[in-house]
C-alpha positions in Angstrom: -113.1 71.8 -83.0 -116.3 73.8 -82.7 -116.4 77.4 -81.6 -118.1 76.3 -78.3 -115.4 73.7 -77.6 -112.7 76.3 -78.2 -114.4 78.8 -75.9 -114.9 76.1 -73.3 -111.2 75.1 -73.3 -110.0 78.8 -73.3 -112.3 79.5 -70.4 -110.3 76.9 -68.3 -107.1 78.5 -69.4 -108.0 82.0 -68.6 -109.9 81.3 -65.4 -106.7 79.6 -64.2 -104.4 82.4 -65.4 -106.7 85.1 -63.8 -106.8 83.3 -60.4 -103.0 82.9 -60.3 -102.5 86.5 -61.3 -104.9 87.7 -58.6 -103.2 85.6 -56.0 -99.8 86.7 -57.4 -98.8 83.1 -56.8 -99.3 79.7 -58.4 -98.7 77.7 -61.6 -100.7 79.0 -64.6 -98.7 77.1 -67.3 -99.9 73.6 -66.6 -103.7 74.3 -66.6 -103.3 76.3 -69.8 -101.4 73.5 -71.5 -103.6 70.7 -70.2 -107.0 72.4 -70.6 -108.0 70.6 -73.9 -107.3 67.1 -72.6 -109.0 67.9 -69.3 -112.0 69.2 -71.2 -112.2 66.0 -73.3 -112.1 63.8 -70.2 -114.5 65.7 -68.1 -117.2 66.4 -70.8 -117.0 63.1 -72.8 -116.0 60.3 -70.5 -115.8 61.0 -66.7 -118.9 59.8 -64.7 -119.5 62.2 -61.9 -122.4 64.0 -60.2 -121.6 67.4 -58.7 -124.8 67.2 -56.6 -123.5 64.1 -54.9 -119.7 64.2 -54.9 -119.5 60.9 -52.9 -121.7 58.8 -55.2 -120.1 55.4 -54.8 -119.9 54.5 -58.5 -118.4 57.7 -59.7 -115.2 57.7 -61.7 -112.3 59.0 -59.6 -110.2 61.9 -61.1 -106.8 62.6 -59.6 -104.7 65.6 -60.4 -101.4 64.1 -59.5 -99.7 67.3 -60.9 -101.2 69.1 -57.9 -99.3 72.3 -58.6 -101.8 72.8 -61.5 -104.6 72.9 -59.0 -106.4 75.7 -60.8 -107.2 73.3 -63.6 -109.2 71.2 -61.2 -110.8 74.1 -59.5 -111.9 75.5 -62.8 -113.5 72.2 -63.8 -115.2 71.8 -60.4 -116.7 75.3 -60.6 -117.7 75.1 -64.2 -119.4 71.7 -63.9 -121.4 72.7 -60.8 -119.6 71.4 -57.7 -119.9 73.4 -54.5 -117.3 75.9 -55.6 -118.2 79.5 -56.6 -116.5 82.1 -58.8 -115.7 83.9 -55.6 -113.8 80.7 -54.4 -111.9 80.8 -57.7 -111.0 84.5 -57.0 -109.9 83.5 -53.5 -107.3 81.1 -54.8 -104.4 80.5 -52.3 -105.9 82.8 -49.8 -106.6 82.1 -46.0 -109.5 79.7 -45.3 -110.1 79.2 -49.0 -111.7 76.2 -50.7 -109.0 76.6 -53.3 -105.6 76.1 -51.6 -102.4 76.1 -53.6 -102.5 72.3 -54.0 -105.7 70.3 -53.9 -106.8 69.0 -50.5 -109.5 66.4 -50.2 -110.8 67.4 -46.8 -111.3 71.1 -47.9 -112.9 70.9 -51.4 -115.7 68.6 -52.6 -114.7 66.9 -55.8 -111.1 66.6 -54.8 -110.5 62.9 -54.3 -107.1 63.0 -52.7 -104.6 65.5 -51.4 -101.8 65.8 -53.9 -98.8 68.0 -53.3 -95.5 66.0 -53.4 -95.2 64.8 -57.0 -95.9 61.1 -57.6 -98.2 60.7 -54.6 -101.4 61.1 -56.7 -100.0 58.6 -59.3 -99.6 56.0 -56.6 -102.9 56.9 -54.8 -104.6 56.1 -58.1 -103.2 52.5 -57.9 -104.7 52.2 -54.4 -108.1 53.5 -55.7 -107.9 50.9 -58.5 -107.1 48.1 -56.1 -110.1 49.2 -53.9 -112.4 49.2 -56.9 -111.3 45.7 -58.0 -111.9 44.4 -54.5 -115.3 46.0 -54.1 -116.4 44.7 -57.5 -115.2 41.2 -56.6 -117.0 41.2 -53.3 -120.2 42.9 -54.0 -120.9 42.8 -57.8 -123.4 40.1 -58.8 -124.8 39.1 -62.2 -126.9 42.0 -63.4 -125.7 44.1 -60.5 -122.4 45.8 -61.5 -122.5 48.1 -58.5 -118.8 49.0 -58.8 -117.6 49.4 -62.4 -116.0 52.8 -62.2 -112.6 53.8 -63.5 -109.7 55.8 -62.0 -108.4 58.7 -64.2 -105.4 60.9 -63.5 -103.4 63.7 -65.1 -99.8 63.1 -64.4 -96.8 65.2 -65.2 -93.1 64.9 -66.1 -92.4 65.5 -62.5 -94.6 62.7 -61.4 -92.8 60.3 -63.7 -89.4 61.5 -62.5 -90.2 60.7 -58.9 -89.2 57.1 -58.1 -92.6 56.4 -56.5 -94.2 56.4 -59.9 -92.0 53.5 -61.0 -92.9 51.6 -57.9 -96.6 52.1 -58.4 -96.6 51.6 -62.2 -94.8 48.3 -61.7 -97.3 46.8 -59.2 -100.2 48.2 -61.3 -98.9 46.4 -64.4 -98.4 43.2 -62.5 -102.0 43.4 -61.1 -103.4 44.1 -64.5 -105.4 47.1 -63.2 -107.4 47.8 -66.4 -109.5 50.3 -64.5 -106.6 52.8 -64.4 -106.3 55.4 -67.1 -103.6 58.1 -66.9 -103.2 61.1 -69.1 -99.5 62.1 -69.2 -99.1 65.9 -69.6 -96.0 65.7 -71.8 -95.1 69.4 -71.9 -91.3 69.1 -71.8 -90.9 71.8 -69.1 -89.8 71.7 -65.5 -88.8 74.5 -63.2 -85.1 74.5 -64.3 -85.9 74.4 -68.0 -86.6 71.9 -70.8 -86.8 68.4 -69.4 -84.1 67.3 -71.9 -81.5 68.5 -69.3 -82.5 65.6 -67.0 -85.3 63.4 -68.4 -84.5 61.8 -71.7 -85.7 58.2 -71.2 -88.2 56.6 -73.5 -91.3 56.8 -71.3 -93.4 54.8 -73.8 -91.1 51.8 -73.6 -90.8 52.2 -69.9 -94.5 51.8 -69.3 -94.7 49.0 -71.9 -92.1 47.2 -69.9 -94.3 47.7 -66.8 -97.2 46.0 -68.6 -99.2 49.1 -69.4 -101.2 49.9 -72.5 -99.5 52.9 -74.0 -100.8 55.4 -76.5 -99.5 58.8 -77.8 -101.4 61.9 -78.9 -99.2 64.3 -80.8 -101.5 67.3 -80.4 -102.7 67.9 -76.9 -105.0 70.7 -78.2 -107.1 68.2 -80.2 -109.8 67.0 -77.8 -111.1 64.6 -80.4 -107.8 62.7 -80.6 -107.6 62.7 -76.8 -111.1 61.4 -76.5 -110.3 58.7 -79.1 -107.3 57.5 -77.0 -109.4 57.4 -73.8 -112.0 55.3 -75.6 -109.3 52.9 -76.7 -108.0 52.8 -73.1 -111.5 51.9 -71.9 -111.6 48.9 -74.2 -108.3 47.6 -72.7 -109.5 45.6 -69.6 -106.3 43.7 -68.7 -103.7 46.5 -68.6 -103.5 49.9 -67.0 -103.3 52.6 -69.6 -101.2 55.7 -70.0 -101.8 58.2 -72.8 -98.8 60.4 -73.6 -100.3 63.7 -74.7 -97.9 66.3 -76.2 -98.9 69.6 -74.7 -97.5 73.1 -74.5 -97.1 74.8 -71.1 -98.9 78.2 -71.0 -100.5 77.6 -74.4 -102.0 80.9 -75.6 -99.3 83.0 -74.0 -97.4 84.8 -76.8 -94.1 85.0 -74.9 -94.2 82.4 -72.1 -95.5 79.3 -74.0 -93.1 76.4 -73.8 -90.9 78.2 -71.2 -90.3 77.5 -67.5 -91.3 81.1 -66.7 -95.0 80.0 -66.6 -94.4 76.9 -64.5 -94.4 78.5 -61.0 -95.1 82.2 -61.5 -98.0 84.3 -62.7 -97.9 85.4 -66.3 -97.8 89.1 -65.3 -100.5 91.7 -66.0 -99.2 92.6 -69.5 -98.6 89.0 -70.6 -102.0 88.0 -69.4 -103.5 90.8 -71.3 -101.6 89.7 -74.5 -102.7 86.1 -73.9 -106.4 87.1 -73.7 -106.1 89.0 -77.0 -104.2 86.1 -78.5 -107.1 83.7 -77.6 -109.8 86.1 -78.8 -110.8 87.2 -75.3 -111.7 90.6 -74.1 -108.5 91.8 -72.4 -110.4 94.0 -70.0 -112.4 91.2 -68.5 -111.2 89.0 -65.7 -112.8 85.8 -64.4 -115.1 85.9 -67.4 -117.2 82.8 -68.2 -119.4 83.1 -71.3 -123.0 82.1 -70.6 -123.1 79.4 -73.2 -119.9 77.9 -71.9 -121.2 77.7 -68.3 -124.5 76.2 -69.6 -122.5 73.6 -71.6 -120.3 72.6 -68.6 -123.3 72.5 -66.2 -125.1 70.2 -68.7 -122.0 67.9 -68.6 -122.3 67.9 -64.8 -126.0 67.2 -65.0 -125.4 64.0 -67.1 -124.1 62.3 -64.0 -127.2 62.9 -62.0 -129.2 60.5 -64.2 -126.5 57.8 -63.8 -126.5 58.3 -60.1 -130.3 57.9 -60.0 -130.0 54.7 -62.0 -127.3 53.4 -59.6 -129.5 54.2 -56.6 -132.3 52.3 -58.2 -130.0 49.4 -58.9 -128.7 49.4 -55.3 -132.3 49.3 -54.0 -133.0 46.2 -56.1 -129.7 44.8 -54.9 -130.7 45.3 -51.3 -133.8 43.2 -51.9 -132.0 40.4 -53.6 -128.7 40.5 -51.5 -129.8 42.1 -48.2 -126.8 40.8 -46.1 -124.2 42.1 -48.5 -126.0 45.4 -48.9 -126.3 45.9 -45.2 -122.7 45.0 -44.8 -121.6 47.6 -47.3 -123.8 50.3 -45.8 -122.7 49.5 -42.2 -119.0 49.7 -43.0 -119.5 52.9 -45.0 -121.0 54.3 -41.9 -118.3 52.8 -39.6 -120.9 50.6 -37.9 -118.9 47.5 -36.8 -120.4 44.1 -36.0 -121.5 43.6 -32.4 -119.1 41.5 -30.4 -116.0 42.1 -32.6 -114.1 43.4 -29.6 -114.8 40.2 -27.7 -112.8 38.4 -30.4 -109.7 40.3 -29.6 -107.2 37.7 -28.3 -106.4 37.7 -24.6 -102.9 36.6 -23.8 -102.0 34.9 -20.5 -98.9 34.0 -18.6 -99.1 30.4 -19.8 -98.7 31.6 -23.4 -95.1 32.3 -22.5 -93.2 35.2 -24.2 -94.7 36.7 -27.3 -93.2 39.1 -29.7 -95.6 42.0 -30.3 -95.4 41.5 -34.0 -96.7 37.9 -33.5 -99.4 39.2 -31.2 -100.4 41.6 -34.0 -100.6 38.7 -36.5 -102.8 36.8 -34.1 -105.0 39.8 -33.6 -105.4 40.4 -37.3 -106.5 36.8 -37.8 -108.9 36.9 -34.8 -110.8 39.9 -36.1 -110.5 39.6 -39.9 -113.8 37.8 -40.2 -115.6 40.7 -38.6 -114.1 43.2 -41.1 -114.5 41.9 -44.7 -113.4 45.3 -46.1 -110.1 45.2 -44.2 -107.3 44.3 -46.5 -103.6 44.6 -46.2 -100.1 43.2 -46.5 -96.5 44.0 -46.4 -93.6 45.4 -48.5 -92.2 41.9 -49.1 -91.7 41.3 -45.3 -94.8 39.4 -44.4 -93.0 36.5 -42.7 -91.3 39.2 -40.5 -94.2 41.6 -40.1 -96.8 38.8 -39.6 -99.7 40.4 -41.6 -101.1 37.5 -43.5 -104.8 36.7 -43.1 -105.0 32.9 -43.0 -107.6 31.2 -45.1 -107.8 34.2 -47.4 -106.4 34.5 -50.9 -103.7 36.9 -52.1 -104.9 39.8 -54.2 -103.7 38.9 -57.6 -105.0 39.1 -61.2 -108.1 36.9 -61.4 -108.3 36.9 -57.6 -109.4 40.4 -56.8 -111.4 39.2 -53.9 -108.1 38.3 -52.1 -107.5 40.2 -48.9 -103.7 39.7 -48.7 -101.8 42.4 -50.5 -98.2 41.9 -51.7 -96.6 45.3 -52.3 -93.2 44.0 -53.1 -90.1 45.9 -52.0 -91.9 49.2 -52.6 -92.5 50.9 -49.3 -93.0 54.4 -50.7 -95.7 53.4 -53.1 -97.2 51.0 -50.6 -97.9 54.0 -48.3 -99.6 56.0 -51.1 -101.5 53.0 -52.3 -102.8 52.4 -48.8 -104.1 56.0 -48.8 -105.9 55.5 -52.1 -107.6 52.4 -50.6 -108.4 54.3 -47.4 -110.1 57.1 -49.4 -112.5 54.5 -50.8 -115.4 53.8 -48.5 -115.8 51.3 -46.8 -112.2 50.0 -47.2 -109.9 49.7 -44.2 -106.3 49.1 -45.3 -103.1 48.3 -43.4 -99.5 47.9 -44.6 -96.4 46.8 -42.9 -92.6 47.1 -43.0 -89.7 47.6 -40.6 -89.8 50.7 -38.5 -86.5 52.0 -40.1 -88.2 51.9 -43.5 -90.9 54.3 -42.4 -88.3 56.7 -43.7 -89.4 55.7 -47.2 -93.0 56.4 -46.4 -92.8 59.9 -44.8 -94.8 61.6 -47.6 -97.8 59.2 -47.6 -97.9 59.1 -43.8 -97.9 62.8 -43.6 -100.6 63.1 -46.3 -102.8 60.6 -44.6 -102.5 62.8 -41.5 -103.4 65.9 -43.4 -106.4 64.2 -45.0 -107.5 62.6 -41.7 -108.0 59.2 -43.2 -107.9 55.8 -41.5 -104.7 54.3 -42.9 -103.1 51.8 -40.5 -99.3 51.5 -40.7 -97.6 48.5 -39.0 -93.9 48.9 -38.2 -92.0 46.0 -36.7 -88.4 45.6 -35.5 -88.8 48.7 -33.4 -85.4 49.1 -31.7 -81.7 48.0 -31.5 -83.0 44.8 -30.0 -83.5 43.6 -33.6 -79.7 42.9 -33.4 -77.2 41.8 -36.0 -78.6 43.7 -39.0 -76.8 46.6 -37.5 -77.0 50.4 -37.6 -78.6 50.6 -41.0 -81.6 48.7 -39.8 -81.8 49.8 -36.1 -84.3 52.6 -35.6 -83.2 55.3 -33.3 -84.8 58.6 -34.4 -87.9 57.1 -36.0 -90.3 57.2 -33.1 -89.8 60.9 -32.3 -89.9 61.6 -36.0 -93.3 60.0 -36.4 -94.5 61.6 -33.2 -93.7 65.0 -34.7 -96.4 64.6 -37.4 -99.6 66.3 -36.5 -102.8 64.2 -36.4 -100.8 60.9 -36.5 -101.4 58.4 -33.6 -98.2 56.5 -32.7 -98.7 53.4 -30.5 -95.8 51.4 -29.1 -97.5 48.6 -27.1 -95.7 47.0 -24.1 -96.9 43.4 -24.6 -99.2 41.1 -26.5 -102.4 42.4 -24.8 -101.5 46.0 -25.4 -101.0 45.1 -29.0 -104.5 43.6 -29.3 -105.8 46.8 -27.8 -103.7 48.9 -30.2 -105.6 47.3 -33.1 -108.9 48.1 -31.4 -107.9 51.7 -31.1 -106.6 51.8 -34.7 -109.9 50.4 -36.1 -112.1 52.7 -34.0 -110.0 55.8 -34.8 -111.8 57.5 -37.7 -110.1 60.9 -38.1 -106.5 60.1 -39.0 -103.9 57.4 -39.5 -102.4 55.2 -36.8 -99.0 53.6 -36.6 -98.5 50.5 -34.4 -94.9 49.9 -33.5 -93.9 46.3 -32.7 -91.0 44.2 -31.5 -89.1 41.5 -33.2 -88.0 40.0 -29.9 -90.3 38.1 -27.6 -91.6 39.8 -24.5 -93.3 38.5 -21.3 -97.0 38.8 -21.1 -97.9 41.3 -18.4 -100.2 39.6 -15.8 -103.5 41.4 -16.1 -104.7 39.8 -12.8 -101.9 41.6 -11.1 -101.5 44.8 -13.1 -103.8 47.3 -14.8 -105.8 46.1 -17.8 -104.3 46.6 -21.2 -107.6 48.2 -22.4 -106.3 51.3 -20.7 -104.1 51.7 -23.7 -106.9 53.8 -25.3 -105.9 56.6 -22.9 -102.4 56.7 -24.2 -100.8 56.4 -20.8 -102.0 54.7 -17.6 -100.8 53.6 -14.2 -99.8 50.0 -14.9 -98.4 49.3 -11.4 -98.7 51.6 -8.4 -97.2 51.8 -5.0 -98.9 52.2 -1.6 -99.5 55.9 -0.8 -98.0 58.6 -2.9 -95.2 57.7 -5.2 -91.7 59.1 -4.7 -90.7 58.2 -8.2 -92.5 57.6 -11.5 -91.2 55.3 -14.3 -92.6 56.1 -17.7 -91.9 53.5 -20.4 -93.1 52.3 -23.7 -92.8 49.0 -25.6 -90.3 46.4 -24.5 -88.8 48.8 -21.9 -92.0 48.6 -19.7 -90.7 45.3 -18.5 -87.6 47.0 -17.1 -89.7 49.5 -15.2 -91.8 46.7 -13.6 -88.7 44.8 -12.5 -87.0 48.0 -11.2 -90.1 48.9 -9.2 -90.2 45.6 -7.5 -86.5 45.8 -6.5 -86.8 49.4 -5.2 -89.5 48.2 -2.8 -86.7 46.4 -0.9 -85.1 49.8 -0.3 -88.4 51.4 0.7 -88.6 53.5 -2.4 -92.1 53.9 -3.6 -92.2 53.9 -7.4 -95.1 54.1 -9.9 -94.9 52.4 -13.3 -96.7 54.2 -16.1 -97.1 52.5 -19.4 -97.2 55.2 -22.1 -97.8 53.5 -25.5 -99.1 56.7 -27.1 -98.2 60.3 -26.4 -100.9 61.5 -28.8 -103.7 59.6 -27.1 -102.5 60.7 -23.7 -102.6 64.4 -24.8 -106.3 63.9 -25.8 -107.2 63.1 -22.1 -108.6 65.8 -19.8 -106.4 67.6 -17.3 -107.6 65.7 -14.3 -106.7 62.3 -15.8 -103.3 63.5 -16.9 -102.6 64.9 -13.5 -103.7 61.7 -11.9 -101.3 59.6 -13.9 -98.4 62.1 -13.8 -99.0 64.4 -10.8 -97.0 67.6 -11.1 -95.7 67.5 -7.6 -93.8 64.2 -8.2 -90.6 65.6 -9.8 -88.6 62.4 -9.7 -89.3 60.8 -13.1 -87.5 58.4 -15.4 -88.5 57.7 -19.0 -87.3 54.5 -20.6 -87.4 53.9 -24.3 -84.9 52.4 -26.7 -84.9 55.3 -29.0 -84.1 59.0 -29.1 -84.6 60.9 -25.9 -85.8 63.9 -27.8 -89.2 65.1 -26.6 -89.3 63.0 -23.4 -88.5 66.0 -21.2 -92.1 67.1 -21.8 -93.1 64.3 -19.4 -90.1 63.9 -17.1 -89.5 67.7 -16.7 -86.1 69.3 -16.2 -85.4 67.3 -13.1 -86.1 63.9 -14.6 -83.9 61.4 -16.4 -84.4 60.1 -19.9 -83.0 56.7 -20.5 -82.8 56.3 -24.3 -80.5 56.1 -27.3 -79.0 59.2 -28.9 -76.5 57.5 -31.1 -76.5 54.7 -33.6 -76.3 51.1 -32.6 -74.0 48.3 -33.7 -74.2 45.0 -35.5 -74.4 42.5 -32.6 -76.9 40.2 -30.9 -80.0 42.1 -29.6 -79.5 41.1 -26.0 -75.9 42.3 -26.0 -76.9 45.6 -27.5 -79.6 46.3 -25.0 -77.2 45.6 -22.2 -74.4 47.7 -23.9 -76.6 50.7 -24.2 -78.0 50.6 -20.7 -81.4 49.0 -21.1 -81.1 46.7 -18.1 -82.9 46.6 -14.8 -79.6 47.3 -13.0 -79.0 50.4 -15.0 -82.6 51.7 -14.4 -82.2 51.1 -10.6 -78.9 52.9 -10.5 -80.5 55.9 -12.2 -83.3 55.8 -9.7 -81.1 55.6 -6.7 -79.2 58.7 -8.0 -82.3 60.7 -7.0 -82.1 59.6 -3.4 -78.3 59.6 -3.0 -78.3 56.3 -1.3 
């Protein structure tokens, strides 16, 4: 190792340690231990351009061990991204570009938001799927527009989390040779040495998953790390993992290889001793030698020429393949083809009863041709979720142009992989499972909402009406649980036409994820010649059926229960009770409307209100007020036929009418 290399690596270590010490919070040990391998990757292999962080053919780097965020921030600053030394000094402080864990929407150069361990590992698989699809669709002989790789640094903690096994399994099956992970094998977790919990043979584990596995015994030897990366780049048919033996808090005389440096600052005295040990001036903080900064900035500058070459190649591509080039540009800019909304299916009474999951499948197939970068699938439940794009291939090794993804029984990694795809312009991913299994996907759903990315989650079998599978499969608390996530749009359509409109809203919504909640059971199509148009779904709630004059009572319902409200309204007319039916497929969309619209739909002076939803009543009093009645389900269901269950738990027209009559003491 040259003196400059040693200085460059130690600069990462001590910038990280200084920032954590100043913040009096953070994880100095991981950046200090992983500095040499990060140096090797960023200066010798990674293709990036700090002046254009969104350059389409850049390599993606993911710090899945997000607690070591100062490693990434140091690299971004040193190589010339829009991050200053003051930003480094402002680590973990209010409104900082350097939060405790990397966040993609805050910091240029951060590809994905990693916090919960394992998420970045699985995001990388999504990034790799997206690259393979883009290359299969757009690359032409002599025009390798998309030939980038996805790199990550992963930790013991990432590998302990179950999501990493799910993601590694599908990556091996798909032969994602564009995936190269550096495993920071430092043997330390918060509770101590990993031998108290983690003694499996990780090399054999990944070999069994179909990965190319290498081992570097000395993580402080950048040449050996670089050699292993070069070997991984030659392996085109397998994802690669390089197990690099590192030492947490390397350089610290007393805290190296101890859990004390995992989640706490070194301390002023130990930091001083560390600087002396590494040949640094102990009286200097946030010190970057001039020749080190010059070296790193030159590494960042190397990418500029590659980006210029790529732009030139793309200009030539536009001349030779104008339609494909325009398609790519348009979808990157969210410019959708004219007339695509006209292709949305319109369901009529003659279609009979239609399960909203089936209506979703018909909608996907009606619009798929307009959205060539829309790909998706199911966690082994496609026949139940109805997500297959007919006439398109499955995404498999050798068929990377396939648009139908098969995630296997791996809901957790499916969610994180969808996020990786969504973070790749111009991809639009969707993934499906039963609503109850959204529980397995909480972390990726939440992270999609934090990042503000367009991931579309499809959840079917939305209530006790799914029937005989019983309490383990019947969602009760899931709707309110999802609604509690900020920046997540939850839509539970009432019929087939609302379902088609839910897809329109999901595709047009660009600032966060959308969940579409669908029925297993068939539902009547609401007559749009008699009732309000389903296109009103975009407002979140709308007057589906009104009465003459001012209403005495308002029914507010979602999903399959809207039918109960319509029928109850009709029967109450006989008793001269004027009721309004409000379909409320999305609380979140309704809250985005202005005051006048919300007051028009739910006037404050109409106190008699009944909400109807086959799920938890928690939260409904926001809309029905203290005087209203929430018809819902605050207990688990039973294993029985769906129709019997709905009747047993009070989801009948008769029960709704009885509750309504109670207001009037008739």
